[in-house]
Every structure is written in C-alpha cells, then in structure tokens.
GUSEKOL-936472 format. One record per residue: residue number from 0; y, z, x of N, C-alpha, C, O in turn; chain; residue in three letters. Coordinates in steps of 0.2 Angstrom, whole numbers, padded with zeros to 4 digits. Layout:
BEGIN
rec resi = NUM&n.Y = Y&n.Z = Z&n.X = X&ca.Y = Y&ca.Z = Z&ca.X = X&c.Y = Y&c.Z = Z&c.X = X&o.Y = Y&o.Z = Z&o.X = X&chain = A&resn = ALA
...
END
This chain:
BEGIN
rec resi = 0&n.Y = 0720&n.Z = -0259&n.X = 0206&ca.Y = 0720&ca.Z = -0250&ca.X = 0207&c.Y = 0726&c.Z = -0246&c.X = 0213&o.Y = 0726&o.Z = -0244&o.X = 0219&chain = A&resn = MET
rec resi = 1&n.Y = 0731&n.Z = -0247&n.X = 0205&ca.Y = 0736&ca.Z = -0244&ca.X = 0208&c.Y = 0739&c.Z = -0235&c.X = 0210&o.Y = 0741&o.Z = -0230&o.X = 0207&chain = A&resn = PHE
rec resi = 2&n.Y = 0739&n.Z = -0235&n.X = 0220&ca.Y = 0741&ca.Z = -0228&ca.X = 0220&c.Y = 0746&c.Z = -0223&c.X = 0220&o.Y = 0748&o.Z = -0223&o.X = 0226&chain = A&resn = ILE
rec resi = 3&n.Y = 0748&n.Z = -0219&n.X = 0216&ca.Y = 0757&ca.Z = -0216&ca.X = 0220&c.Y = 0753&c.Z = -0212&c.X = 0225&o.Y = 0747&o.Z = -0212&o.X = 0226&chain = A&resn = SER
rec resi = 4&n.Y = 0761&n.Z = -0209&n.X = 0229&ca.Y = 0760&ca.Z = -0205&ca.X = 0231&c.Y = 0768&c.Z = -0205&c.X = 0229&o.Y = 0772&o.Z = -0208&o.X = 0226&chain = A&resn = GLU
rec resi = 5&n.Y = 0767&n.Z = -0197&n.X = 0234&ca.Y = 0774&ca.Z = -0192&ca.X = 0232&c.Y = 0773&c.Z = -0187&c.X = 0236&o.Y = 0768&o.Z = -0184&o.X = 0238&chain = A&resn = ALA
rec resi = 6&n.Y = 0782&n.Z = -0186&n.X = 0238&ca.Y = 0779&ca.Z = -0183&ca.X = 0240&c.Y = 0788&c.Z = -0176&c.X = 0243&o.Y = 0792&o.Z = -0180&o.X = 0246&chain = A&resn = GLY
rec resi = 7&n.Y = 0789&n.Z = -0172&n.X = 0244&ca.Y = 0797&ca.Z = -0169&ca.X = 0245&c.Y = 0798&c.Z = -0170&c.X = 0253&o.Y = 0797&o.Z = -0164&o.X = 0255&chain = A&resn = PHE
rec resi = 8&n.Y = 0800&n.Z = -0172&n.X = 0257&ca.Y = 0803&ca.Z = -0171&ca.X = 0262&c.Y = 0808&c.Z = -0171&c.X = 0266&o.Y = 0808&o.Z = -0178&o.X = 0267&chain = A&resn = VAL
rec resi = 9&n.Y = 0813&n.Z = -0168&n.X = 0270&ca.Y = 0820&ca.Z = -0168&ca.X = 0275&c.Y = 0819&c.Z = -0172&c.X = 0271&o.Y = 0815&o.Z = -0172&o.X = 0267&chain = A&resn = TRP
rec resi = 10&n.Y = 0828&n.Z = -0177&n.X = 0274&ca.Y = 0832&ca.Z = -0182&ca.X = 0271&c.Y = 0831&c.Z = -0184&c.X = 0276&o.Y = 0826&o.Z = -0188&o.X = 0276&chain = A&resn = ASP
rec resi = 11&n.Y = 0834&n.Z = -0182&n.X = 0284&ca.Y = 0834&ca.Z = -0186&ca.X = 0289&c.Y = 0826&c.Z = -0187&c.X = 0290&o.Y = 0826&o.Z = -0191&o.X = 0295&chain = A&resn = THR
rec resi = 12&n.Y = 0819&n.Z = -0184&n.X = 0288&ca.Y = 0813&ca.Z = -0192&ca.X = 0289&c.Y = 0815&c.Z = -0195&c.X = 0285&o.Y = 0816&o.Z = -0201&o.X = 0286&chain = A&resn = ILE
rec resi = 13&n.Y = 0816&n.Z = -0194&n.X = 0280&ca.Y = 0815&ca.Z = -0200&ca.X = 0275&c.Y = 0820&c.Z = -0207&c.X = 0278&o.Y = 0818&o.Z = -0213&o.X = 0279&chain = A&resn = ALA
rec resi = 14&n.Y = 0827&n.Z = -0205&n.X = 0277&ca.Y = 0832&ca.Z = -0208&ca.X = 0283&c.Y = 0831&c.Z = -0211&c.X = 0289&o.Y = 0835&o.Z = -0216&o.X = 0291&chain = A&resn = LEU
rec resi = 15&n.Y = 0823&n.Z = -0208&n.X = 0293&ca.Y = 0823&ca.Z = -0214&ca.X = 0298&c.Y = 0817&c.Z = -0217&c.X = 0302&o.Y = 0815&o.Z = -0219&o.X = 0308&chain = A&resn = THR
rec resi = 16&n.Y = 0814&n.Z = -0216&n.X = 0291&ca.Y = 0806&ca.Z = -0219&ca.X = 0292&c.Y = 0810&c.Z = -0226&c.X = 0287&o.Y = 0816&o.Z = -0227&o.X = 0284&chain = A&resn = SER
rec resi = 17&n.Y = 0803&n.Z = -0230&n.X = 0289&ca.Y = 0804&ca.Z = -0240&ca.X = 0286&c.Y = 0797&c.Z = -0238&c.X = 0279&o.Y = 0794&o.Z = -0241&o.X = 0275&chain = A&resn = ASN
rec resi = 18&n.Y = 0795&n.Z = -0232&n.X = 0282&ca.Y = 0784&ca.Z = -0228&ca.X = 0275&c.Y = 0789&c.Z = -0224&c.X = 0269&o.Y = 0787&o.Z = -0220&o.X = 0265&chain = A&resn = LYS
rec resi = 19&n.Y = 0794&n.Z = -0225&n.X = 0269&ca.Y = 0798&ca.Z = -0218&ca.X = 0267&c.Y = 0802&c.Z = -0218&c.X = 0260&o.Y = 0808&o.Z = -0218&o.X = 0262&chain = A&resn = VAL
rec resi = 20&n.Y = 0802&n.Z = -0218&n.X = 0254&ca.Y = 0805&ca.Z = -0223&ca.X = 0250&c.Y = 0810&c.Z = -0219&c.X = 0247&o.Y = 0807&o.Z = -0214&o.X = 0244&chain = A&resn = LYS
rec resi = 21&n.Y = 0815&n.Z = -0219&n.X = 0247&ca.Y = 0819&ca.Z = -0210&ca.X = 0242&c.Y = 0821&c.Z = -0215&c.X = 0233&o.Y = 0825&o.Z = -0219&o.X = 0231&chain = A&resn = ILE
rec resi = 22&n.Y = 0816&n.Z = -0209&n.X = 0230&ca.Y = 0821&ca.Z = -0209&ca.X = 0223&c.Y = 0822&c.Z = -0204&c.X = 0220&o.Y = 0821&o.Z = -0204&o.X = 0214&chain = A&resn = VAL
rec resi = 23&n.Y = 0824&n.Z = -0200&n.X = 0223&ca.Y = 0828&ca.Z = -0192&ca.X = 0218&c.Y = 0829&c.Z = -0189&c.X = 0226&o.Y = 0825&o.Z = -0189&o.X = 0231&chain = A&resn = ALA
rec resi = 24&n.Y = 0836&n.Z = -0186&n.X = 0224&ca.Y = 0836&ca.Z = -0182&ca.X = 0232&c.Y = 0837&c.Z = -0175&c.X = 0225&o.Y = 0838&o.Z = -0177&o.X = 0219&chain = A&resn = THR
rec resi = 25&n.Y = 0836&n.Z = -0167&n.X = 0229&ca.Y = 0840&ca.Z = -0161&ca.X = 0226&c.Y = 0848&c.Z = -0162&c.X = 0230&o.Y = 0850&o.Z = -0164&o.X = 0235&chain = A&resn = ALA
rec resi = 26&n.Y = 0852&n.Z = -0158&n.X = 0221&ca.Y = 0857&ca.Z = -0156&ca.X = 0224&c.Y = 0858&c.Z = -0153&c.X = 0230&o.Y = 0854&o.Z = -0150&o.X = 0234&chain = A&resn = PRO
rec resi = 27&n.Y = 0865&n.Z = -0155&n.X = 0232&ca.Y = 0864&ca.Z = -0147&ca.X = 0235&c.Y = 0865&c.Z = -0143&c.X = 0238&o.Y = 0863&o.Z = -0140&o.X = 0243&chain = A&resn = ALA
rec resi = 28&n.Y = 0871&n.Z = -0139&n.X = 0230&ca.Y = 0869&ca.Z = -0134&ca.X = 0226&c.Y = 0864&c.Z = -0130&c.X = 0224&o.Y = 0865&o.Z = -0124&o.X = 0222&chain = A&resn = ASN
rec resi = 29&n.Y = 0857&n.Z = -0136&n.X = 0225&ca.Y = 0850&ca.Z = -0131&ca.X = 0221&c.Y = 0846&c.Z = -0128&c.X = 0228&o.Y = 0839&o.Z = -0127&o.X = 0228&chain = A&resn = SER
rec resi = 30&n.Y = 0847&n.Z = -0127&n.X = 0231&ca.Y = 0846&ca.Z = -0124&ca.X = 0236&c.Y = 0851&c.Z = -0125&c.X = 0241&o.Y = 0856&o.Z = -0128&o.X = 0242&chain = A&resn = HIS
rec resi = 31&n.Y = 0846&n.Z = -0117&n.X = 0248&ca.Y = 0854&ca.Z = -0113&ca.X = 0253&c.Y = 0849&c.Z = -0116&c.X = 0258&o.Y = 0843&o.Z = -0116&o.X = 0257&chain = A&resn = LYS
rec resi = 32&n.Y = 0855&n.Z = -0121&n.X = 0265&ca.Y = 0856&ca.Z = -0126&ca.X = 0267&c.Y = 0849&c.Z = -0121&c.X = 0274&o.Y = 0848&o.Z = -0115&o.X = 0276&chain = A&resn = PRO
rec resi = 33&n.Y = 0848&n.Z = -0126&n.X = 0275&ca.Y = 0839&ca.Z = -0129&ca.X = 0279&c.Y = 0843&c.Z = -0126&c.X = 0287&o.Y = 0848&o.Z = -0129&o.X = 0288&chain = A&resn = VAL
rec resi = 34&n.Y = 0842&n.Z = -0121&n.X = 0291&ca.Y = 0847&ca.Z = -0119&ca.X = 0297&c.Y = 0836&c.Z = -0119&c.X = 0303&o.Y = 0831&o.Z = -0117&o.X = 0302&chain = A&resn = VAL
rec resi = 35&n.Y = 0841&n.Z = -0123&n.X = 0308&ca.Y = 0832&ca.Z = -0125&ca.X = 0313&c.Y = 0837&c.Z = -0120&c.X = 0320&o.Y = 0841&o.Z = -0122&o.X = 0324&chain = A&resn = ILE
rec resi = 36&n.Y = 0834&n.Z = -0114&n.X = 0319&ca.Y = 0839&ca.Z = -0111&ca.X = 0328&c.Y = 0834&c.Z = -0114&c.X = 0334&o.Y = 0829&o.Z = -0117&o.X = 0333&chain = A&resn = PRO
rec resi = 37&n.Y = 0835&n.Z = -0113&n.X = 0339&ca.Y = 0835&ca.Z = -0116&ca.X = 0345&c.Y = 0836&c.Z = -0108&c.X = 0349&o.Y = 0841&o.Z = -0104&o.X = 0346&chain = A&resn = ALA
rec resi = 38&n.Y = 0834&n.Z = -0106&n.X = 0353&ca.Y = 0831&ca.Z = -0103&ca.X = 0359&c.Y = 0826&c.Z = -0105&c.X = 0362&o.Y = 0822&o.Z = -0109&o.X = 0361&chain = A&resn = ALA
rec resi = 39&n.Y = 0830&n.Z = -0098&n.X = 0369&ca.Y = 0825&ca.Z = -0102&ca.X = 0376&c.Y = 0820&c.Z = -0093&c.X = 0373&o.Y = 0823&o.Z = -0088&o.X = 0372&chain = A&resn = VAL
rec resi = 40&n.Y = 0813&n.Z = -0094&n.X = 0374&ca.Y = 0808&ca.Z = -0085&ca.X = 0373&c.Y = 0809&c.Z = -0082&c.X = 0379&o.Y = 0811&o.Z = -0086&o.X = 0384&chain = A&resn = VAL
rec resi = 41&n.Y = 0808&n.Z = -0076&n.X = 0379&ca.Y = 0807&ca.Z = -0073&ca.X = 0385&c.Y = 0801&c.Z = -0073&c.X = 0387&o.Y = 0799&o.Z = -0067&o.X = 0389&chain = A&resn = ALA
rec resi = 42&n.Y = 0796&n.Z = -0079&n.X = 0387&ca.Y = 0790&ca.Z = -0077&ca.X = 0392&c.Y = 0791&c.Z = -0084&c.X = 0394&o.Y = 0785&o.Z = -0086&o.X = 0395&chain = A&resn = ALA
rec resi = 43&n.Y = 0796&n.Z = -0089&n.X = 0396&ca.Y = 0797&ca.Z = -0095&ca.X = 0396&c.Y = 0794&c.Z = -0094&c.X = 0404&o.Y = 0795&o.Z = -0090&o.X = 0408&chain = A&resn = SER
rec resi = 44&n.Y = 0791&n.Z = -0101&n.X = 0404&ca.Y = 0785&ca.Z = -0103&ca.X = 0410&c.Y = 0795&c.Z = -0107&c.X = 0417&o.Y = 0795&o.Z = -0107&o.X = 0423&chain = A&resn = LYS
rec resi = 45&n.Y = 0799&n.Z = -0109&n.X = 0413&ca.Y = 0805&ca.Z = -0112&ca.X = 0414&c.Y = 0812&c.Z = -0110&c.X = 0408&o.Y = 0813&o.Z = -0112&o.X = 0403&chain = A&resn = ASN
rec resi = 46&n.Y = 0814&n.Z = -0104&n.X = 0413&ca.Y = 0816&ca.Z = -0103&ca.X = 0408&c.Y = 0824&c.Z = -0104&c.X = 0411&o.Y = 0829&o.Z = -0099&o.X = 0411&chain = A&resn = SER
rec resi = 47&n.Y = 0826&n.Z = -0110&n.X = 0414&ca.Y = 0831&ca.Z = -0111&ca.X = 0417&c.Y = 0831&c.Z = -0119&c.X = 0418&o.Y = 0835&o.Z = -0121&o.X = 0421&chain = A&resn = ALA
rec resi = 48&n.Y = 0827&n.Z = -0122&n.X = 0416&ca.Y = 0827&ca.Z = -0128&ca.X = 0410&c.Y = 0827&c.Z = -0129&c.X = 0405&o.Y = 0830&o.Z = -0134&o.X = 0403&chain = A&resn = ALA
rec resi = 49&n.Y = 0824&n.Z = -0123&n.X = 0400&ca.Y = 0823&ca.Z = -0123&ca.X = 0392&c.Y = 0830&c.Z = -0120&c.X = 0393&o.Y = 0832&o.Z = -0121&o.X = 0387&chain = A&resn = ALA
rec resi = 50&n.Y = 0834&n.Z = -0117&n.X = 0395&ca.Y = 0840&ca.Z = -0114&ca.X = 0395&c.Y = 0846&c.Z = -0124&c.X = 0398&o.Y = 0852&o.Z = -0124&o.X = 0396&chain = A&resn = SER
rec resi = 51&n.Y = 0844&n.Z = -0127&n.X = 0401&ca.Y = 0849&ca.Z = -0134&ca.X = 0399&c.Y = 0847&c.Z = -0137&c.X = 0396&o.Y = 0851&o.Z = -0142&o.X = 0395&chain = A&resn = LYS
rec resi = 52&n.Y = 0841&n.Z = -0135&n.X = 0391&ca.Y = 0840&ca.Z = -0139&ca.X = 0386&c.Y = 0842&c.Z = -0139&c.X = 0380&o.Y = 0843&o.Z = -0144&o.X = 0376&chain = A&resn = PHE
rec resi = 53&n.Y = 0844&n.Z = -0131&n.X = 0379&ca.Y = 0848&ca.Z = -0126&ca.X = 0373&c.Y = 0854&c.Z = -0132&c.X = 0376&o.Y = 0855&o.Z = -0137&o.X = 0373&chain = A&resn = LEU
rec resi = 54&n.Y = 0858&n.Z = -0129&n.X = 0382&ca.Y = 0865&ca.Z = -0132&ca.X = 0381&c.Y = 0865&c.Z = -0137&c.X = 0381&o.Y = 0869&o.Z = -0139&o.X = 0384&chain = A&resn = GLU
rec resi = 55&n.Y = 0862&n.Z = -0142&n.X = 0378&ca.Y = 0862&ca.Z = -0150&ca.X = 0381&c.Y = 0861&c.Z = -0153&c.X = 0372&o.Y = 0863&o.Z = -0158&o.X = 0369&chain = A&resn = TYR
rec resi = 56&n.Y = 0856&n.Z = -0147&n.X = 0369&ca.Y = 0856&ca.Z = -0150&ca.X = 0361&c.Y = 0866&c.Z = -0146&c.X = 0357&o.Y = 0870&o.Z = -0149&o.X = 0353&chain = A&resn = LEU
rec resi = 57&n.Y = 0864&n.Z = -0141&n.X = 0361&ca.Y = 0875&ca.Z = -0142&ca.X = 0359&c.Y = 0878&c.Z = -0146&c.X = 0362&o.Y = 0884&o.Z = -0144&o.X = 0362&chain = A&resn = GLN
rec resi = 58&n.Y = 0878&n.Z = -0149&n.X = 0364&ca.Y = 0883&ca.Z = -0155&ca.X = 0368&c.Y = 0886&c.Z = -0157&c.X = 0360&o.Y = 0883&o.Z = -0158&o.X = 0355&chain = A&resn = SER
rec resi = 59&n.Y = 0893&n.Z = -0159&n.X = 0362&ca.Y = 0894&ca.Z = -0164&ca.X = 0361&c.Y = 0891&c.Z = -0174&c.X = 0358&o.Y = 0891&o.Z = -0176&o.X = 0352&chain = A&resn = ASP
rec resi = 60&n.Y = 0887&n.Z = -0177&n.X = 0364&ca.Y = 0882&ca.Z = -0182&ca.X = 0364&c.Y = 0875&c.Z = -0179&c.X = 0361&o.Y = 0872&o.Z = -0183&o.X = 0358&chain = A&resn = GLU
rec resi = 61&n.Y = 0873&n.Z = -0174&n.X = 0360&ca.Y = 0870&ca.Z = -0171&ca.X = 0354&c.Y = 0869&c.Z = -0173&c.X = 0350&o.Y = 0865&o.Z = -0176&o.X = 0347&chain = A&resn = ALA
rec resi = 62&n.Y = 0876&n.Z = -0170&n.X = 0351&ca.Y = 0880&ca.Z = -0168&ca.X = 0341&c.Y = 0878&c.Z = -0178&c.X = 0338&o.Y = 0874&o.Z = -0180&o.X = 0333&chain = A&resn = MET
rec resi = 63&n.Y = 0882&n.Z = -0180&n.X = 0342&ca.Y = 0880&ca.Z = -0191&ca.X = 0341&c.Y = 0876&c.Z = -0191&c.X = 0338&o.Y = 0877&o.Z = -0192&o.X = 0332&chain = A&resn = LYS
rec resi = 64&n.Y = 0869&n.Z = -0191&n.X = 0341&ca.Y = 0861&ca.Z = -0192&ca.X = 0340&c.Y = 0859&c.Z = -0186&c.X = 0332&o.Y = 0857&o.Z = -0187&o.X = 0327&chain = A&resn = VAL
rec resi = 65&n.Y = 0860&n.Z = -0184&n.X = 0333&ca.Y = 0858&ca.Z = -0179&ca.X = 0328&c.Y = 0862&c.Z = -0183&c.X = 0320&o.Y = 0860&o.Z = -0187&o.X = 0316&chain = A&resn = PHE
rec resi = 66&n.Y = 0867&n.Z = -0180&n.X = 0320&ca.Y = 0875&ca.Z = -0186&ca.X = 0316&c.Y = 0870&c.Z = -0190&c.X = 0311&o.Y = 0868&o.Z = -0191&o.X = 0305&chain = A&resn = GLU
rec resi = 67&n.Y = 0870&n.Z = -0194&n.X = 0317&ca.Y = 0863&ca.Z = -0202&ca.X = 0317&c.Y = 0860&c.Z = -0205&c.X = 0314&o.Y = 0859&o.Z = -0211&o.X = 0313&chain = A&resn = LYS
rec resi = 68&n.Y = 0856&n.Z = -0197&n.X = 0312&ca.Y = 0850&ca.Z = -0198&ca.X = 0312&c.Y = 0848&c.Z = -0195&c.X = 0306&o.Y = 0843&o.Z = -0196&o.X = 0303&chain = A&resn = ASN
rec resi = 69&n.Y = 0854&n.Z = -0190&n.X = 0303&ca.Y = 0855&ca.Z = -0189&ca.X = 0296&c.Y = 0859&c.Z = -0177&c.X = 0296&o.Y = 0861&o.Z = -0173&o.X = 0292&chain = A&resn = GLY
rec resi = 70&n.Y = 0858&n.Z = -0177&n.X = 0302&ca.Y = 0860&ca.Z = -0168&ca.X = 0305&c.Y = 0866&c.Z = -0168&c.X = 0301&o.Y = 0870&o.Z = -0173&o.X = 0301&chain = A&resn = PHE
rec resi = 71&n.Y = 0868&n.Z = -0163&n.X = 0298&ca.Y = 0878&ca.Z = -0158&ca.X = 0300&c.Y = 0878&c.Z = -0155&c.X = 0304&o.Y = 0872&o.Z = -0154&o.X = 0306&chain = A&resn = ILE
rec resi = 72&n.Y = 0881&n.Z = -0153&n.X = 0306&ca.Y = 0879&ca.Z = -0145&ca.X = 0311&c.Y = 0882&c.Z = -0142&c.X = 0309&o.Y = 0887&o.Z = -0143&o.X = 0308&chain = A&resn = LYS
rec resi = 73&n.Y = 0880&n.Z = -0136&n.X = 0308&ca.Y = 0880&ca.Z = -0129&ca.X = 0304&c.Y = 0884&c.Z = -0125&c.X = 0305&o.Y = 0882&o.Z = -0124&o.X = 0311&chain = A&resn = GLY
rec resi = 74&n.Y = 0892&n.Z = -0118&n.X = 0304&ca.Y = 0892&ca.Z = -0116&ca.X = 0302&c.Y = 0895&c.Z = -0112&c.X = 0312&o.Y = 0897&o.Z = -0106&o.X = 0313&chain = A&resn = LYS
END
C-alpha cells in the first residue's frame, strides 16, 4: 500500500529537514513576505535577558545563522 502525504511548509523548514522533499515552490510574487517579529513583552520577568537576546538576534553573528538556514534579512 502506498500512502502519500503532502503539505505546505516554510522553505526554511524544508531545507533543514531530511524528512521533507521539496516538490514545488510558490513564486516569490505570489504572496506577501513572511515577517517574524520579535519583542520583549512588558510583563517579562527577565526583561534584561530578553533585551540582550533580542539584541543578539539582530547581530551580524545571528544573521549568519539565519541566512545559513534559509532566512533573509528584511528591510
């Protein structure tokens, strides 16, 4: 018996998984860019550490990790 499973995933997941086979991609102009925001919430119990982490996420070092995993820097 052959069972086929298919679904939509972000390319960053597909590129880093050995369990996903890319069979088709959506053209870049077929959708709005995906934006993943980050912020320190007001109710944070450790806002200093959260702020440092947010700062790291915007660093050149973090950008290299993001790019290596298929993410691109937004405007």
